[in-house]
LUMTORLUM-601614 format. One line per 2 residues: for each residue x, z, y of C-alpha. Coordinates in steps of 0.05 Angstrom, whole numbers, padded with zeros to 5 digits, always signed. Layout:
% residues N
X/Z/Y  ...
END
This chain:
% residues 649
+02479/+01001/+01672  +02413/+01030/+01676
+02397/+00998/+01741  +02426/+00931/+01713
+02379/+00937/+01656  +02315/+00960/+01699
+02334/+00898/+01748  +02334/+00843/+01686
+02270/+00869/+01652  +02208/+00851/+01685
+02131/+00869/+01672  +02101/+00925/+01636
+02146/+00929/+01582  +02210/+00935/+01626
+02174/+00993/+01668  +02159/+01022/+01598
+02234/+01018/+01573  +02264/+01036/+01643
+02218/+01099/+01632  +02243/+01110/+01563
+02319/+01096/+01576  +02310/+01144/+01639
+02286/+01201/+01595  +02339/+01190/+01539
+02389/+01193/+01594  +02360/+01261/+01620
+02350/+01312/+01562  +02326/+01366/+01619
+02284/+01323/+01652  +02251/+01311/+01597
+02249/+01381/+01573  +02220/+01396/+01647
+02159/+01342/+01637  +02144/+01376/+01580
+02138/+01447/+01606  +02094/+01420/+01667
+02044/+01385/+01622  +02039/+01441/+01576
+02034/+01495/+01631  +01985/+01449/+01666
+01944/+01444/+01605  +01943/+01518/+01589
+01928/+01542/+01665  +01892/+01512/+01717
+01918/+01549/+01772  +01992/+01518/+01754
+01987/+01451/+01778  +01967/+01464/+01851
+01997/+01448/+01915  +02009/+01525/+01930
+02037/+01540/+01862  +02090/+01480/+01860
+02110/+01503/+01928  +02119/+01568/+01900
+02157/+01540/+01844  +02205/+01507/+01891
+02211/+01573/+01932  +02233/+01607/+01869
+02279/+01562/+01843  +02316/+01553/+01915
+02365/+01618/+01904  +02384/+01595/+01832
+02394/+01525/+01856  +02434/+01535/+01905
+02482/+01587/+01872  +02478/+01542/+01818
+02500/+01482/+01855  +02565/+01519/+01870
+02569/+01537/+01795  +02570/+01461/+01781
+02635/+01455/+01822  +02672/+01508/+01778
+02643/+01479/+01707  +02651/+01411/+01720
+02728/+01436/+01730  +02727/+01469/+01663
+02719/+01539/+01704  +02669/+01590/+01705
+02645/+01635/+01762  +02611/+01703/+01741
+02623/+01733/+01808  +02569/+01690/+01850
+02515/+01742/+01848  +02555/+01793/+01872
+02585/+01749/+01929  +02513/+01729/+01952
+02497/+01802/+01958  +02561/+01820/+01991
+02552/+01760/+02043  +02479/+01781/+02056
+02498/+01850/+02070  +02558/+01829/+02117
+02507/+01792/+02158  +02458/+01846/+02166
+02509/+01906/+02173  +02540/+01868/+02226
+02483/+01840/+02267  +02434/+01897/+02257
+02479/+01956/+02253  +02537/+01933/+02300
+02505/+01886/+02348  +02544/+01833/+02331
+02516/+01761/+02356  +02471/+01729/+02297
+02510/+01666/+02298  +02571/+01704/+02293
+02548/+01746/+02238  +02521/+01687/+02201
+02593/+01651/+02208  +02616/+01726/+02180
+02573/+01719/+02126  +02596/+01650/+02103
+02669/+01670/+02116  +02657/+01725/+02069
+02635/+01686/+02011  +02685/+01632/+02024
+02742/+01683/+02026  +02714/+01711/+01959
+02723/+01642/+01930  +02794/+01635/+01949
+02808/+01699/+01926  +02780/+01677/+01853
+02815/+01610/+01860  +02886/+01643/+01881
+02883/+01695/+01818  +02867/+01638/+01772
+02910/+01581/+01797  +02972/+01620/+01815
+02960/+01691/+01788  +02952/+01646/+01721
+02886/+01694/+01704  +02833/+01664/+01663
+02769/+01651/+01704  +02720/+01695/+01661
+02770/+01748/+01676  +02782/+01739/+01753
+02712/+01721/+01765  +02689/+01789/+01723
+02740/+01832/+01772  +02707/+01796/+01831
+02633/+01810/+01806  +02649/+01885/+01806
+02685/+01883/+01870  +02637/+01843/+01916
+02580/+01890/+01886  +02620/+01954/+01906
+02637/+01932/+01973  +02563/+01913/+01984
+02543/+01982/+01966  +02603/+02012/+02009
+02577/+01969/+02066  +02506/+01989/+02061
+02512/+02060/+02032  +02466/+02042/+01976
+02407/+02029/+02022  +02376/+01961/+02048
+02391/+01944/+02110  +02333/+01904/+02157
+02351/+01831/+02163  +02361/+01800/+02232
+02289/+01767/+02256  +02320/+01699/+02278
+02351/+01693/+02208  +02293/+01720/+02174
+02261/+01653/+02191  +02293/+01627/+02135
+02248/+01653/+02092  +02187/+01629/+02127
+02146/+01557/+02125  +02154/+01493/+02178
+02096/+01469/+02197  +02053/+01516/+02153
+02068/+01485/+02089  +02137/+01461/+02076
+02179/+01534/+02055  +02250/+01536/+02083
+02284/+01556/+02026  +02260/+01497/+01992
+02289/+01457/+02049  +02353/+01492/+02049
+02356/+01475/+01973  +02352/+01398/+01984
+02399/+01401/+02042  +02451/+01442/+01996
+02431/+01394/+01934  +02450/+01336/+01975
+02513/+01363/+02001  +02529/+01385/+01926
+02514/+01309/+01904  +02561/+01277/+01962
+02615/+01320/+01943  +02615/+01311/+01869
+02602/+01233/+01880  +02631/+01213/+01946
+02696/+01257/+01954  +02764/+01258/+01931
+02754/+01333/+01916  +02695/+01317/+01876
+02735/+01256/+01835  +02791/+01313/+01830
+02740/+01360/+01797  +02720/+01313/+01744
+02794/+01296/+01727  +02808/+01367/+01724
+02751/+01378/+01683  +02772/+01320/+01633
+02845/+01333/+01619  +02881/+01384/+01665
+02942/+01362/+01649  +02934/+01293/+01656
+02901/+01303/+01723  +02972/+01346/+01741
+03016/+01291/+01714  +02971/+01235/+01750
+02992/+01270/+01819  +02937/+01316/+01835
+02952/+01380/+01865  +02912/+01420/+01809
+02928/+01488/+01841  +02905/+01475/+01911
+02843/+01435/+01885  +02818/+01495/+01851
+02832/+01541/+01909  +02776/+01492/+01939
+02730/+01492/+01884  +02727/+01566/+01884
+02714/+01567/+01961  +02663/+01520/+01950
+02630/+01561/+01903  +02631/+01623/+01942
+02605/+01582/+02004  +02546/+01569/+01964
+02537/+01633/+01939  +02535/+01657/+02016
+02486/+01614/+02029  +02446/+01631/+01973
+02447/+01705/+01991  +02425/+01685/+02075
+02361/+01653/+02036  +02346/+01711/+01990
+02357/+01765/+02039  +02306/+01726/+02090
+02255/+01723/+02042  +02260/+01801/+02029
+02269/+01810/+02106  +02330/+01854/+02079
+02395/+01855/+02052  +02390/+01890/+01986
+02460/+01918/+01962  +02434/+01904/+01887
+02408/+01834/+01906  +02420/+01775/+01861
+02444/+01826/+01798  +02446/+01772/+01738
+02433/+01716/+01780  +02506/+01691/+01762
+02475/+01677/+01685  +02416/+01643/+01707
+02460/+01596/+01750  +02508/+01578/+01690
+02449/+01569/+01649  +02415/+01524/+01708
+02479/+01481/+01703  +02489/+01474/+01629
+02411/+01456/+01619  +02424/+01406/+01668
+02473/+01369/+01620  +02535/+01399/+01640
+02591/+01421/+01589  +02629/+01484/+01595
+02684/+01440/+01567  +02689/+01409/+01640
+02689/+01342/+01654  +02617/+01325/+01664
+02557/+01347/+01711  +02515/+01328/+01762
+02484/+01365/+01818  +02412/+01329/+01802
+02417/+01356/+01731  +02434/+01428/+01760
+02364/+01423/+01807  +02325/+01407/+01742
+02357/+01462/+01707  +02338/+01512/+01763
+02264/+01484/+01765  +02259/+01488/+01691
+02277/+01561/+01695  +02232/+01572/+01761
+02172/+01536/+01720  +02181/+01581/+01661
+02174/+01647/+01698  +02114/+01619/+01744
+02080/+01589/+01684  +02082/+01652/+01644
+02064/+01697/+01700  +02001/+01657/+01706
+01979/+01658/+01639  +01996/+01732/+01630
+02038/+01731/+01575  +02073/+01801/+01560
+02134/+01814/+01601  +02175/+01828/+01539
+02157/+01767/+01510  +02177/+01731/+01574
+02253/+01735/+01552  +02242/+01716/+01492
+02204/+01645/+01507  +02251/+01639/+01561
+02311/+01639/+01513  +02278/+01600/+01465
+02265/+01546/+01512  +02331/+01540/+01545
+02364/+01534/+01470  +02319/+01481/+01461
+02323/+01445/+01526  +02399/+01445/+01514
+02390/+01425/+01439  +02346/+01366/+01460
+02397/+01343/+01512  +02455/+01350/+01459
+02417/+01306/+01409  +02408/+01255/+01466
+02485/+01247/+01479  +02499/+01241/+01405
+02445/+01183/+01406  +02481/+01154/+01469
+02547/+01166/+01435  +02531/+01119/+01373
+02582/+01065/+01362  +02554/+00991/+01370
+02584/+00977/+01309  +02541/+01027/+01272
+02485/+00976/+01292  +02413/+00980/+01324
+02382/+01022/+01270  +02425/+01088/+01270
+02411/+01089/+01350  +02342/+01081/+01340
+02339/+01133/+01287  +02377/+01179/+01330
+02332/+01164/+01394  +02268/+01178/+01343
+02302/+01241/+01331  +02303/+01260/+01411
+02225/+01237/+01416  +02216/+01285/+01353
+02247/+01344/+01384  +02211/+01335/+01445
+02146/+01335/+01414  +02168/+01392/+01370
+02184/+01427/+01444  +02116/+01410/+01468
+02079/+01432/+01401  +02118/+01498/+01398
+02117/+01514/+01474  +02036/+01504/+01473
+02021/+01546/+01402  +02074/+01602/+01421
+02048/+01605/+01494  +01971/+01605/+01468
+01986/+01658/+01418  +02019/+01698/+01466
+01965/+01687/+01527  +01929/+01759/+01540
+01872/+01730/+01579  +01828/+01678/+01579
+01830/+01638/+01643  +01757/+01611/+01637
+01736/+01687/+01639  +01686/+01703/+01694
+01711/+01778/+01698  +01749/+01802/+01755
+01820/+01777/+01754  +01873/+01826/+01789
+01953/+01824/+01776  +01994/+01883/+01769
+02071/+01883/+01788  +02117/+01941/+01765
+02183/+01950/+01788  +02210/+01958/+01712
+02180/+01976/+01640  +02246/+01996/+01620
+02223/+02072/+01644  +02165/+02114/+01603
+02134/+02130/+01666  +02120/+02062/+01689
+02097/+02041/+01619  +02049/+02103/+01624
+02017/+02069/+01696  +02011/+02009/+01658
+01975/+02040/+01602  +01927/+02078/+01645
+01919/+02005/+01690  +01897/+01970/+01623
+01854/+02023/+01594  +01817/+02024/+01662
+01815/+01957/+01670  +01789/+01943/+01596
+01734/+01994/+01612  +01707/+01961/+01680
+01715/+01892/+01649  +01771/+01867/+01690
+01820/+01811/+01670  +01886/+01845/+01685
+01953/+01813/+01689  +02015/+01862/+01683
+02089/+01833/+01702  +02152/+01869/+01701
+02200/+01861/+01758  +02261/+01888/+01725
+02280/+01938/+01784  +02296/+01862/+01820
+02267/+01858/+01887  +02266/+01777/+01892
+02238/+01774/+01823  +02179/+01816/+01845
+02171/+01771/+01904  +02166/+01717/+01861
+02109/+01748/+01823  +02072/+01775/+01880
+02079/+01703/+01905  +02050/+01675/+01840
+01991/+01723/+01845  +01971/+01706/+01911
+01974/+01625/+01896  +01929/+01636/+01839
+01857/+01660/+01835  +01863/+01733/+01824
+01819/+01777/+01864  +01869/+01834/+01884
+01937/+01855/+01874  +01969/+01919/+01850
+02039/+01935/+01869  +02096/+01986/+01850
+02150/+01966/+01898  +02220/+01959/+01875
+02237/+01963/+01944  +02191/+01988/+02000
+02220/+01945/+02057  +02227/+01880/+02006
+02158/+01877/+01982  +02125/+01872/+02057
+02130/+01795/+02061  +02097/+01788/+01994
+02041/+01834/+02017  +02035/+01805/+02083
+02023/+01738/+02047  +01969/+01764/+02001
+01937/+01791/+02058  +01931/+01727/+02101
+01902/+01701/+02039  +01849/+01752/+02046
+01873/+01785/+01973  +01867/+01856/+01974
+01928/+01899/+01958  +01936/+01973/+01926
+02012/+02000/+01926  +02016/+02051/+01868
+02070/+02103/+01866  +02114/+02076/+01920
+02092/+02054/+01989  +02097/+01987/+02026
+02138/+01994/+02092  +02117/+01939/+02150
+02058/+01915/+02117  +01982/+01940/+02108
+01956/+01960/+02050  +01886/+01974/+02028
+01905/+02038/+01997  +01968/+02079/+01973
+01956/+02114/+01904  +02014/+02159/+01895
+02036/+02234/+01872  +02051/+02282/+01937
+02124/+02271/+01927  +02152/+02309/+01985
+02107/+02369/+01961  +02134/+02356/+01890
+02206/+02354/+01916  +02196/+02424/+01949
+02164/+02451/+01883  +02232/+02427/+01842
+02273/+02463/+01899  +02242/+02526/+01893
+02233/+02525/+01821  +02316/+02516/+01809
+02320/+02568/+01870  +02275/+02620/+01838
+02308/+02614/+01769  +02383/+02618/+01799
+02362/+02678/+01839  +02371/+02642/+01908
+02446/+02628/+01898  +02492/+02589/+01858
+02515/+02520/+01853  +02471/+02456/+01843
+02480/+02380/+01841  +02419/+02329/+01862
+02413/+02265/+01821  +02375/+02214/+01872
+02328/+02164/+01853  +02336/+02083/+01875
+02360/+02075/+01948  +02302/+02044/+01984
+02245/+02065/+01952  +02192/+02112/+01983
+02193/+02154/+01923  +02264/+02167/+01923
+02267/+02184/+01996  +02202/+02225/+01997
+02226/+02269/+01934  +02295/+02275/+01968
+02260/+02303/+02034  +02223/+02349/+01991
+02285/+02374/+01955  +02319/+02386/+02024
+02262/+02420/+02055  +02251/+02465/+01995
+02325/+02487/+01992  +02322/+02512/+02066
+02286/+02569/+02037  +02348/+02586/+01993
+02411/+02591/+02038  +02457/+02619/+01979
+02446/+02557/+01943  +02493/+02504/+01952
+02495/+02431/+01935  +02561/+02410/+01920
+02544/+02339/+01905  +02487/+02287/+01916
+02491/+02219/+01877  +02445/+02162/+01859
+02427/+02148/+01783  +02376/+02098/+01804
+02314/+02131/+01761  +02357/+02112/+01700
+02373/+02152/+01638  +02441/+02121/+01620
+02463/+02122/+01695  +02440/+02199/+01696
+02492/+02206/+01637  +02545/+02181/+01674
+02537/+02204/+01739  +02526/+02273/+01714
+02594/+02268/+01661  +02626/+02252/+01722
+02611/+02304/+01769  +02626/+02354/+01713
+02698/+02341/+01720  +02697/+02357/+01795
+02644/+02411/+01788  +02654/+02441/+01721
+02623/+02509/+01747  +02552/+02477/+01765
+02494/+02524/+01752  +02441/+02477/+01769
+02412/+02404/+01770  +02355/+02377/+01809
+02337/+02307/+01780  +02289/+02258/+01817
+02257/+02235/+01755  +02257/+02262/+01681
+02296/+02204/+01661  +02359/+02222/+01699
+02350/+02298/+01678  +02353/+02276/+01609
+02413/+02240/+01617  +02444/+02296/+01656
+02424/+02344/+01599  +02460/+02296/+01550
+02523/+02300/+01592  +02519/+02379/+01594
+02514/+02391/+01524  +02506/+02464/+01503
+02504/+02482/+01572  +02436/+02451/+01583
+02381/+02508/+01589  +02428/+02564/+01583
+02486/+02567/+01635  +02457/+02502/+01672
+02386/+02503/+01688  +02356/+02430/+01702
+02292/+02405/+01731  +02265/+02343/+01728
+02203/+02298/+01763  +02149/+02262/+01731
+02125/+02303/+01670  +02135/+02243/+01618
+02126/+02254/+01546  +02204/+02265/+01532
+02211/+02304/+01591  +02154/+02352/+01565
+02185/+02356/+01503  +02258/+02370/+01527
+02211/+02428/+01563  +02185/+02457/+01499
+02259/+02451/+01469  +02287/+02487/+01527
+02339/+02440/+01547  +02294/+02423/+01610
+02275/+02485/+01647  +02222/+02451/+01684
+02193/+02380/+01701  +02144/+02369/+01767
+02096/+02328/+01725  +02056/+02273/+01758
+01999/+02238/+01718  +02023/+02169/+01715
+01965/+02148/+01675  +01922/+02176/+01717
+01961/+02130/+01775  +01947/+02067/+01740
+01876/+02083/+01730  +01862/+02104/+01797
+01899/+02042/+01826  +01857/+01991/+01784
+01789/+02034/+01804  +01813/+02028/+01881
+01830/+01957/+01867  +01756/+01939/+01845
+01725/+01972/+01897  +01767/+01941/+01953
+01751/+01869/+01921  +01675/+01885/+01919
+01679/+01902/+01991  +01671/+01978/+01987
+01702/+02025/+02022  +01768/+02055/+01996
+01812/+02114/+02021  +01882/+02093/+02055
+01916/+02146/+02015  +01901/+02173/+01945
+01944/+02235/+01926  +01945/+02246/+01850
+01965/+02322/+01846  +02028/+02348/+01819
+02049/+02413/+01782  +02104/+02453/+01755
+02110/+02447/+01677  +02153/+02504/+01647
+02159/+02523/+01569  +02103/+02576/+01586
+02047/+02523/+01599  +02079/+02460/+01570
+02030/+02470/+01512  +01973/+02462/+01552
+01993/+02409/+01596  +01950/+02349/+01580
+01997/+02299/+01627
END
């Protein structure tokens, strides 16, 4: 109908009317245009060719996942497992090709087959097992993530070099992930609009019982629908792993929510029966544009989540109002319809003003500033240690007159890759990175090096890439000190457990090596269990609670950081500091309070504020062309109740 209207209308008025109708029929497209205009006005770095290609790369994985989810949502289902299936598929590819010598082509086939099988299991449980889609796919989310961890043993697996080219560019400018996104989008559009299974999806989503009575084999169709979702998830996982040059067992965690959000923002209804591949693509681009723009504008990492949530809600509200305007009966007259259209335009204006106003208010730095610009990407700000690194870095930046942008990767290696890519494409003079994963950060650091941007690693190193300097504590020495401390406290004999850090990080590996080296001097110390708790207090509590069931007579705990140690203390209850001695690592404020209170026997204290300060100082020296040391070791010391009062941190 829109095409006929455009053909029958000529002149400038016809073009204007066609554009107006296009925007009214595509609320998500209107929201995307509003975002692009607003962010272009706020940041001179946004509307550049390099940055727009960055946005495309960053949208690619979410978009491919979302195309598969579109099939499910159109048919009135839901798939919460796509993120975990993506991680499992990539892990299968890397494990088979790298660890077991399977030919790469066959490994790729196995990876894609893994995604399809996971989808078929979902479809079988839903169609024949009568499980609600939410429950069936939630179960698959857990199963697929668990299998990924089992196969990889919790550590990243290097990706085959030939497949890693999927993360490269063609002709030096066209990113392969963008090309994959376009191809998979065209495939999704073809399936939805030109095939029998696509028409079946709309029929099932519109009214499943009517579809069944019309002769559709609904159960078999659902098997195919969820198999498609698994196929697209596998492709997304391969592209993501290629970007990171490694298969991460924890990759794509939470991406299922982004995929569902992209589909809904794009105009699909969770009730089923509506949805388009083009709308899903626009939804994925909206999410990518938001994250990219907020990074460039130096909006607080905490506020970014708030802004993204609000804009998603406004985009869907705008689309809902547009739908109501389009559904107005002709009998109601053109006045009512015009009123609703005016309301749509008004809401778009409100979104624009709100976004510009809120982002300007939250914008921490002036883009016109002549101060040297730097970016700091932290692995997480959900940990006091890294919050202290940020505080030290910000204080030093203020002292030196540096404009510092800080981002939070939320322990997601792919999100950190996006942030580093944003830093590289903008006008930053230097980059400081605290890697989520030492291997996964390599491609992003190589890109920054190619762009002649100095890179300083802080707390954790970057593997397979050159950084100008590594500013870190001596983790191996600290691990040895922790082992020696627990060994001496227990008199050289007893049973202990070790809570390990996040697999794949240099800090976790080095501290573990230090623990092992230090314990060699105490053959009477028996390590009854070693389990990862990912540097997280809650996981430390859970893991320690579980270990106590099997080892109630444990006498000591070494934790790779204070957060896990504090979780272990909570699990130990009255035993902590009495029958069980706990040694942590980091010297965080909460850790030092526990040392003072006697529940934490000791902490191998780092100086995180110093790490941040020294990293900024070295980044500025590198930016100015001055010589910097390749490795800067910040000393550590053991803090006990006897010396905690005089420890400055």
